[in-house]
TORBADREN-551163 format. One line per 8 residues: their letters; for each residue x, y, z of N, C-alpha, C, O, CB. Coordinates in steps of 0.1 Angstrom, whole numbers, plus 5000, padded with zeros to 4 digits. Glycine has a CB too. Example, Ala and Ser with C-alpha at 12.3 -4.5 7.8 and 13.67 -1.06 7.14 Angstrom:
as) 5132,4943,5078,5123,4955,5078,5132,4967,5078,5142,4967,5085,5113,4955,5090; 5128,4978,5071,5137,4989,5071,5129,5000,5079,5134,5011,5080,5141,4994,5057 $
This chain:
mnrkkykv) 5008,4988,5000,5000,5000,5000,5009,5012,5000,5019,5013,5007,4990,5000,5012; 5005,5022,4992,5014,5034,4991,5010,5044,5003,5000,5050,5003,5011,5041,4978; 5020,5046,5012,5018,5055,5023,5025,5068,5021,5025,5077,5029,5023,5049,5036; 5032,5070,5009,5041,5081,5007,5033,5094,5009,5039,5104,5015,5046,5080,4993; 5021,5095,5004,5014,5108,5005,5010,5111,5019,5007,5123,5022,5002,5107,4996; 5009,5102,5028,5003,5104,5041,5013,5102,5052,5012,5093,5060,4991,5094,5043; 5023,5111,5052,5034,5110,5062,5033,5121,5072,5028,5132,5069,5047,5110,5055; 5039,5119,5084,5040,5129,5094,5055,5133,5094,5063,5125,5093,5035,5124,5108 $
srtdyelf) 5057,5146,5096,5071,5151,5096,5078,5146,5108,5072,5144,5119,5072,5166,5095; 5091,5144,5107,5099,5139,5118,5099,5149,5130,5098,5145,5141,5114,5137,5114; 5098,5162,5127,5098,5172,5137,5084,5171,5145,5084,5171,5157,5099,5186,5131; 5073,5170,5138,5060,5168,5144,5060,5156,5153,5054,5156,5164,5049,5168,5134; 5066,5145,5148,5066,5132,5155,5074,5134,5168,5070,5129,5179,5071,5121,5147; 5085,5140,5167,5094,5142,5179,5087,5151,5190,5087,5148,5202,5107,5148,5175; 5080,5161,5185,5072,5170,5194,5061,5162,5200,5058,5163,5212,5066,5182,5187; 5054,5153,5193,5044,5144,5198,5049,5135,5209,5043,5134,5219,5037,5136,5187 $
qkqylmdt) 5061,5129,5207,5067,5120,5217,5069,5128,5230,5066,5122,5241,5080,5114,5212; 5074,5140,5229,5077,5148,5241,5063,5151,5248,5062,5150,5260,5084,5161,5238; 5054,5155,5240,5041,5159,5246,5034,5147,5252,5027,5148,5263,5032,5165,5235; 5035,5135,5246,5029,5123,5251,5035,5120,5265,5028,5117,5274,5032,5111,5242; 5048,5121,5266,5055,5119,5279,5050,5128,5290,5046,5124,5301,5070,5120,5278; 5049,5141,5286,5045,5151,5296,5030,5149,5300,5026,5150,5311,5047,5165,5290; 5022,5146,5290,5007,5143,5293,5006,5131,5302,4997,5131,5311,5000,5141,5280; 5014,5121,5300,5013,5109,5308,5017,5112,5322,5011,5107,5332,5021,5098,5302 $
irdpdkyq) 5028,5120,5324,5033,5123,5337,5023,5132,5344,5020,5131,5356,5047,5130,5336; 5018,5142,5337,5009,5152,5343,4996,5146,5347,4991,5150,5358,5006,5163,5332; 4990,5137,5339,4977,5132,5343,4976,5117,5340,4971,5113,5329,4966,5140,5335; 4982,5109,5348,4982,5094,5345,4968,5088,5345,4967,5077,5339,4990,5087,5356; 4958,5094,5350,4944,5089,5349,4939,5089,5335,4930,5082,5332,4935,5096,5359; 4945,5098,5327,4940,5099,5313,4950,5091,5303,4951,5095,5292,4939,5113,5309; 4957,5082,5309,4967,5074,5301,4961,5068,5288,4950,5062,5289,4974,5063,5309; 4968,5069,5277,4965,5063,5265,4977,5055,5260,4988,5059,5263,4960,5073,5254 $
rfgqafln) 4975,5044,5253,4986,5036,5247,4992,5046,5237,4986,5055,5232,4981,5023,5241; 5005,5044,5235,5013,5052,5226,5007,5053,5212,5005,5064,5207,5027,5048,5225; 5003,5042,5206,4997,5041,5193,4984,5048,5193,4980,5055,5183,4996,5027,5188; 4976,5046,5203,4963,5052,5204,4964,5067,5205,4957,5075,5198,4955,5047,5217; 4974,5072,5212,4976,5087,5213,4981,5092,5200,4977,5103,5196,4987,5090,5224; 4989,5085,5193,4994,5089,5180,4983,5091,5170,4982,5101,5163,5005,5079,5174; 4974,5081,5170,4963,5081,5160,4953,5092,5164,4946,5098,5155,4955,5068,5160; 4951,5095,5177,4943,5106,5181,4949,5120,5177,4942,5129,5173,4941,5106,5196 $
kfgrvaee) 4962,5121,5178,4969,5133,5175,4969,5136,5160,4966,5147,5155,4983,5133,5180; 4971,5125,5152,4972,5126,5138,4961,5119,5131,4962,5111,5122,4986,5120,5133; 4949,5123,5135,4936,5117,5130,4935,5118,5115,4929,5109,5109,4925,5123,5137; 4938,5129,5110,4937,5132,5095,4945,5121,5087,4941,5116,5077,4941,5146,5091; 4957,5119,5092,4966,5109,5085,4959,5095,5086,4958,5088,5076,4980,5108,5092; 4953,5092,5097,4946,5079,5098,4934,5078,5089,4932,5068,5083,4942,5077,5113; 4926,5089,5088,4914,5089,5080,4918,5087,5065,4912,5079,5058,4907,5102,5081; 4928,5094,5061,4933,5093,5047,4938,5079,5044,4937,5074,5033,4943,5104,5043 $
yinlggdm) 4945,5073,5054,4951,5060,5052,4939,5050,5051,4940,5040,5043,4960,5056,5064; 4929,5051,5059,4917,5042,5057,4911,5044,5044,4907,5034,5037,4907,5045,5069; 4909,5056,5039,4903,5059,5026,4912,5052,5015,4906,5047,5006,4902,5074,5023; 4925,5052,5017,4934,5047,5007,4934,5031,5007,4934,5025,4997,4948,5052,5008; 4934,5026,5020,4936,5012,5021,4924,5003,5024,4925,4991,5024,4946,5010,5032; 4913,5010,5027,4901,5002,5030,4902,4993,5042,4907,4998,5052,4897,4994,5018; 4897,4981,5041,4898,4972,5052,4912,4969,5056,4915,4967,5068,4891,4959,5048; 4921,4968,5047,4935,4966,5050,4941,4977,5058,4948,4975,5068,4944,4964,5037 $
gvaeldkl) 4937,4990,5055,4941,5001,5062,4936,5001,5077,4943,5004,5086,4937,5014,5055; 4923,4997,5078,4917,4996,5091,4924,4986,5100,4926,4988,5111,4901,4993,5090; 4927,4975,5094,4934,4964,5101,4947,4969,5106,4951,4965,5117,4935,4951,5092; 4955,4976,5098,4968,4981,5102,4967,4991,5113,4974,4991,5123,4976,4986,5090; 4957,5000,5112,4954,5010,5122,4950,5003,5135,4954,5008,5146,4944,5020,5118; 4942,4993,5135,4938,4986,5147,4949,4980,5154,4950,4980,5166,4927,4975,5143; 4959,4974,5146,4971,4969,5153,4978,4979,5161,4982,4977,5172,4980,4963,5142; 4979,4991,5155,4986,5002,5162,4978,5007,5174,4983,5008,5185,4989,5014,5153 $
wyepnmer) 4965,5008,5172,4956,5013,5183,4957,5005,5196,4957,5010,5207,4942,5014,5178; 4957,4991,5194,4957,4982,5205,4970,4977,5209,4971,4969,5219,4948,4971,5201; 4981,4981,5203,4994,4976,5207,4998,4981,5221,4999,4993,5223,5005,4981,5196; 5000,4972,5231,5003,4976,5244,5018,4980,5246,5021,4987,5256,4999,4966,5254; 5027,4975,5238,5041,4977,5239,5045,4990,5232,5044,4991,5219,5049,4965,5235; 5051,4999,5239,5055,5012,5232,5065,5010,5221,5064,5017,5211,5060,5022,5243; 5075,5002,5223,5085,5000,5213,5080,4994,5201,5084,4998,5190,5097,4991,5219; 5071,4984,5202,5065,4979,5190,5056,4989,5183,5055,4989,5171,5057,4966,5194 $
akkiiemw) 5049,4997,5191,5041,5008,5185,5049,5017,5177,5045,5022,5166,5033,5015,5196; 5061,5021,5182,5070,5030,5175,5075,5024,5162,5076,5031,5152,5082,5034,5184; 5077,5011,5162,5081,5005,5149,5070,5005,5139,5073,5007,5127,5085,4990,5152; 5058,5004,5143,5046,5005,5134,5045,5019,5129,5043,5021,5117,5033,5000,5141; 5047,5029,5138,5045,5043,5135,5056,5047,5125,5053,5056,5117,5046,5051,5147; 5068,5041,5125,5078,5046,5116,5074,5046,5101,5080,5054,5094,5090,5036,5118; 5065,5038,5098,5061,5038,5083,5053,5050,5080,5051,5053,5068,5052,5025,5080; 5048,5058,5090,5041,5070,5087,5049,5083,5089,5044,5094,5088,5029,5071,5096 $
ie) 5062,5081,5092,5071,5092,5094,5080,5095,5082,5086,5085,5077,5080,5090,5107; 5081,5107,5078,5090,5111,5067,5103,5115,5071,5112,5118,5063,5084,5122,5058 $
């Protein structure tokens, strides 16, 4: 599937990682899995990816949304970073 058009800049991703850490420390009661937080932050990218990939796109996004391990989530997210 062609993800080239739907990438997040490296700078935006790095800012997201810092913000995620701060949000988790600041309010642990509102904790989200890393992949879940990424998809919430970059919702437009996810929507366009679903439009492009259909059911396959949804399946890949679901894997990221429910991934409990942060390092594995980061590996999945790398495909959306330019």
